[in-house]
LUMVEX-688552 format. One record per residue (C-alpha): residue number from 1; x, y, z. Coordinates in steps of 0.1 Angstrom, whole numbers, always signed. Layout:
! residues N
<num NUM X X Y Y Z Z>;
...
***
This chain:
! residues 79
<num 1 X +0 Y +1 Z -2>;
<num 2 X +18 Y +35 Z -14>;
<num 3 X +19 Y +58 Z +18>;
<num 4 X +0 Y +92 Z +10>;
<num 5 X +19 Y +124 Z +4>;
<num 6 X -15 Y +148 Z +19>;
<num 7 X -46 Y +137 Z +41>;
<num 8 X -77 Y +146 Z +30>;
<num 9 X -102 Y +153 Z +59>;
<num 10 X -134 Y +152 Z +49>;
<num 11 X -171 Y +156 Z +73>;
<num 12 X -166 Y +188 Z +82>;
<num 13 X -192 Y +226 Z +78>;
<num 14 X -185 Y +259 Z +68>;
<num 15 X -215 Y +284 Z +94>;
<num 16 X -242 Y +281 Z +62>;
<num 17 X -239 Y +247 Z +63>;
<num 18 X -216 Y +244 Z +30>;
<num 19 X -192 Y +202 Z +36>;
<num 20 X -156 Y +209 Z +28>;
<num 21 X -120 Y +192 Z +30>;
<num 22 X -92 Y +199 Z +51>;
<num 23 X -58 Y +182 Z +32>;
<num 24 X -29 Y +184 Z +54>;
<num 25 X +3 Y +167 Z +47>;
<num 26 X +14 Y +140 Z +77>;
<num 27 X +39 Y +169 Z +84>;
<num 28 X +27 Y +193 Z +86>;
<num 29 X +38 Y +218 Z +59>;
<num 30 X +53 Y +217 Z +17>;
<num 31 X +20 Y +211 Z +6>;
<num 32 X +21 Y +212 Z -33>;
<num 33 X -11 Y +214 Z -56>;
<num 34 X +2 Y +191 Z -79>;
<num 35 X +4 Y +169 Z -42>;
<num 36 X -35 Y +183 Z -37>;
<num 37 X -46 Y +176 Z -79>;
<num 38 X -29 Y +133 Z -78>;
<num 39 X -48 Y +125 Z -48>;
<num 40 X -79 Y +134 Z -58>;
<num 41 X -77 Y +123 Z -87>;
<num 42 X -72 Y +86 Z -73>;
<num 43 X -93 Y +94 Z -42>;
<num 44 X -122 Y +114 Z -55>;
<num 45 X -126 Y +102 Z -91>;
<num 46 X -117 Y +138 Z -100>;
<num 47 X -139 Y +167 Z -106>;
<num 48 X -145 Y +206 Z -100>;
<num 49 X -123 Y +216 Z -59>;
<num 50 X -115 Y +253 Z -54>;
<num 51 X -87 Y +257 Z -26>;
<num 52 X -93 Y +280 Z +4>;
<num 53 X -60 Y +298 Z +20>;
<num 54 X -62 Y +314 Z +47>;
<num 55 X -46 Y +346 Z +45>;
<num 56 X -64 Y +371 Z +74>;
<num 57 X -38 Y +360 Z +98>;
<num 58 X -8 Y +382 Z +82>;
<num 59 X +18 Y +367 Z +90>;
<num 60 X +41 Y +354 Z +61>;
<num 61 X +53 Y +316 Z +58>;
<num 62 X +74 Y +297 Z +39>;
<num 63 X +57 Y +267 Z +34>;
<num 64 X +18 Y +259 Z +30>;
<num 65 X +9 Y +226 Z +54>;
<num 66 X -28 Y +232 Z +51>;
<num 67 X -61 Y +243 Z +31>;
<num 68 X -95 Y +239 Z +34>;
<num 69 X -115 Y +228 Z +0>;
<num 70 X -147 Y +230 Z -14>;
<num 71 X -158 Y +209 Z -43>;
<num 72 X -171 Y +231 Z -70>;
<num 73 X -211 Y +224 Z -65>;
<num 74 X -218 Y +224 Z -33>;
<num 75 X -212 Y +259 Z -34>;
<num 76 X -232 Y +269 Z -64>;
<num 77 X -265 Y +280 Z -51>;
<num 78 X -292 Y +248 Z -61>;
<num 79 X -321 Y +274 Z -73>;
***
């Protein structure tokens, strides 16, 4: 069994009730967009996702260790 480069935590909901996932690395840090892409292809059979970066703390960083990911279809209001 291959060792995952990233961890996908499912089952989180924002204040509007929309489902999102938290994506992080096992060792914390150096999260690569290509690793997220490949893991979502392997684990979720692809799709369209929005990656949210939390930049409100005004701190500069040299590595991204955690992002929130929404399925685009969950963000589109259904009428």
